[in-house]
N, C-alpha and C positions, 0 to 999 in steps of 0.2 A: 375522570370527570371532576368538576368543581361543584360546590354546594348549589350554585345558582343554575346549574344545568337542568335540574329536574325538580318537580314539585314535591313537597313534603307529604309523606303518607300518613305519619302519625306525629302528634306534637312532640316537641323536645322534652327532655326530662329535666324537671326543676333541679337546681343545684342541691337543695336539701335532701333529695332522694337519691343522689348519685353514690355509687359504690367506690370507695377509695381504691386506688391501684397500689398493689404491693409489688415492688420491683427492685432489683439490684441496681437499676439505672436511675441516676438523678436527673432532675429537670435540666440542669446545666449540661450534663453529658448528652442527653437526648437532643437538645437544641444545637449543640456543636456538631454532633455526628450527622444530624439531619441535613446539614449543608452538603455532605458527601453523598448521602443516600439519594437525595432528590436528583443528583446528577449522575447516578450510576447507570451505565449503558451496557448493553449486550449486543454485539454485532452492529454497533453504531446506533442502536435504538434505545431510547430511555426505557429502563426496566424498573427503576426506583425500588430497589431491594437492598436491605442491609446484609452484610456478610454473614451474620449469625443465621439469618433466615434462609439464605441460599443454602447453607450447610444443613439446616433443619429440613428444608424442603427435600433436598437430595436423599437424606436418610429416610424420610417419610415415603418418598416415591419407591424406594427399594423395599421397604417393609410392607406398605399398603398394596403396592402393585395395582394401582387403579386401572380400570379398563376404559374409563371415560373421564375427561377433565373439563369442567366448566369454569371459566374465569369471567367475573363481572368487573369491568374496568380495564379496558385495553390500553388506553393512552397511545403511545407510539408503537406498541406491540413487542417491546423488548422482553417482557416477562413471558409472553405467550410463546415466542420462538425459543426462549431458554427452556421452557417446559417441554416443548416439542423435541428439542435436542436431548434433554434428559430422558424422555420417553424412548427415543431411539437408542440411546446409549445403554439403557437397561433392558432393551428388548421387550417393552411392555405392550406394544401394539395398540396403545390408547390414542384416541383422537382428542385434540385440544379444541374446544369451542370457546372463543373469546368474544365477549359481548360488550358493546359500548354505545352510548348515545351518538357518538361520532366515530364509527369504526374507520380505521385507516384505509383510505381509498387507494393508496400507492403501495400496498404491501400484500404479497401472497407468500406463503411459506408451506413447505411440505408438512403435513400432519396437523395443520391449523386451519380452522374455518373462522373467519371474522364475520360477525353478525351484528346487526343493530338490536339494541334493547335499552329501554328506559326502566331503571330499577323501581320507579314509582308505579309502573304498569307492566310487570314482567310477563303476565299471561297474555298480553296483547301480541307478544313476539315469540313466546315459547309455549307450545300447547302440550296437553297431557299425552298425546300420542308420541311426541318427540321424547318426553321424559320416560315413558314406559319402554321405549325401544333402546334406551341407553344400556349398554352392558355394565355390569357391576363387578367390583365396587366402583362407586362414583366419588370423585374428589371435586368439591365445589369451592371456589375461592371468591369471597366478597371483597372487592378492592375498588369500588366505584366512587360514589360521591362522599362517603364517610358521614353523611348526615344521619343522625340517630334513627329517624323514622324510616328512611330508605334502607339502611342496613337491616333493620328489623324486617322490612318487607322481603328482602332477599332471603333472610333466615327463615321466614315463614314459608316462602316458596320451597326452600330446601326441605323443611319439615313435611310439607304436603306430599313430597315425592320420594323422600329418602327411606331407605330400609336399613336394618342393622348391618353394620360393616361399612356403610358410607361415611364420608368424612368431610368436614367443613372447616375451612380456614377463614377467619375474619381478620383482615389486615388493618394495620395502622391504629390499633387501640392506644399506641404510645402517645397520641395527641392528648390523652388525658393526663399523662405524666408531665408533658410540657405545658399543660394548662392553656392550650391554644384553641380548644374546641369552640369556645364562645367567640373568641376573636374572629375566627373564620366561618362562623355560622353553622357549626356542626351539631349544636344543640344537645351536647352530651357525647356524641360520637360513637364509634364502634364499640369501645369497651363497655359503655353503659348499655348499649343495645344487647351485647352478649348476655349480661346479667339479667336484664329484663326477660329475654328469650328463655334462658334456663329456668327462671322462676315460673314462667308461664307454661313450661313443658317439663315438669319434674319427672325424673326417672327415665326420660328418653335419651339423654345425652350425658357425656362426661367430658370434662376438660382433660386433655391429654397432658398431664403434668410433666411427663418425661420429655415431651417436646418443648413445652413452654419454659421449662427450667434447665434445658440442655446445657446452657452456658452460665447458669446462675438463676436465681428466682426471677422469672419473667424477664430475663435478659433477651429480649426479642422485640421487634417492632410490632408484634402481635400479642401483647399480654393477654393471657387466658383465651387466646384466639385459635388454638388448635383443639378441635372439638370432634369427638367421634359419636356416631349414632349407635346406641347400645340396645334399644328396645323399639 
């Protein structure tokens, strides 16, 4: 999704309040590599994942062994079908639910259910009964509009339903490294949303530093974005 696809849930974070990103990736590196990332495809469908995160995801799936996966932000569906193939390869038996404001009408795939959802109004599309019925551990992936307020809304939805052992990935915080969040209307973007969320829920979560720093300090498109529920 793009920032204009959905209404803001919370106002953007002023620049003076933003947390600096500490990463081994420079802005020049991020902007150059992004040209390849945005065109990365899986089985002919845009998946928009960087090679470091594909490796991190694969290790995480092996270690966490989620029994349900929820992805917010389908785009063409490449990442959802990659997840489904990884689930099958590891014998996890998990179903992938992929949500978007414009779910692909021309795609069906074993192990994936594509559904409509607006991250500004998640509970309009996903009810409490659905969340209670999901087997655990749950892996939730926020990769939708990247707008600060909407990312926070998805994270708050996770907080309302998550239990210890569940896991959250917040994608594309690297836009704060590239300093492009204001140019594109992200209002602080995912990275700032992560740190607002952690500040508002002290003791409930920890950043999984082993994942974030797997290839160097925050050498990932998701700096500080691998988060586990601990309480």
